[in-house]
C-alpha positions in Angstrom: 0.0 0.0 0.0 2.9 2.4 0.8 4.4 1.9 -2.7 1.1 2.6 -4.3 0.9 5.9 -2.3 4.4 6.9 -3.5 3.5 6.2 -7.1 0.4 8.4 -6.8 2.6 11.1 -5.3 5.1 10.8 -8.2 2.4 10.8 -10.9 0.6 13.8 -9.3 4.0 15.6 -9.2 4.5 14.8 -12.9 1.0 15.9 -13.7 1.6 19.2 -11.8 4.9 19.8 -13.7 3.2 19.0 -17.0 0.3 21.4 -16.2 2.8 24.1 -15.2 4.7 23.6 -18.5 1.5 23.8 -20.5 0.5 27.0 -18.7 3.9 28.5 -19.2 3.8 27.6 -22.9 0.3 29.1 -23.3 1.4 32.3 -21.5 4.5 32.6 -23.7 2.4 32.1 -26.8 -0.1 34.8 -25.7 2.8 37.2 -24.8 4.3 36.6 -28.3 1.0 37.4 -30.0 0.6 40.5 -27.9 4.2 41.7 -28.6 3.6 41.1 -32.3 0.4 43.0 -32.2 1.7 46.1 -30.4 5.0 46.0 -32.4 7.3 45.1 -29.5 8.9 42.2 -31.4 10.1 44.6 -34.1 11.4 47.0 -31.4 13.3 44.2 -29.7 14.8 43.1 -33.0 15.9 46.7 -33.8 17.4 47.0 -30.3 19.3 43.8 -30.9 20.7 45.2 -34.2 21.7 48.5 -32.5 23.6 46.5 -29.8 25.4 44.4 -32.4 26.4 47.5 -34.4 27.6 49.4 -31.3 29.7 46.4 -30.3 31.2 46.2 -33.8 31.8 49.9 -33.8 33.5 49.8 -30.4 35.9 47.1 -31.7 36.6 49.3 -34.8 37.2 52.4 -32.6 39.5 50.3 -30.3 41.4 49.0 -33.4 41.9 52.6 -34.7 43.0 53.7 -31.2 45.6 51.0 -31.1 46.9 51.7 -34.6 47.0 55.5 -33.8 48.9 54.8 -30.6 51.4 52.7 -32.5 51.9 55.4 -35.1 52.3 58.0 -32.4 55.0 55.9 -30.7 56.8 55.4 -34.0 56.8 59.1 -34.8 58.0 60.0 -31.3 60.8 57.5 -31.7 61.8 59.0 -35.1 61.7 62.5 -33.6 63.8 61.4 -30.7 66.4 59.9 -33.1 66.3 63.0 -35.3 66.8 65.3 -32.3 69.9 63.3 -31.2 71.5 63.6 -34.6 
């Protein structure tokens, strides 16, 4: 009898998890439809693109900074050599 009670407990736990998963899926589906209706999905996509572009731009700016710094160091070195001559 005790084993039977544990099996019911397990199946009710599984049923509760399945019901929660179904409710979550329904909620997410409704939220997706609402976001599509009000245009929030497009806004999120645009925001994602802006973030991607800003990350790429920051890498390009950093690259330009490094190259500019290397050029400055090279010129300073050449000036230092020229002044010593």
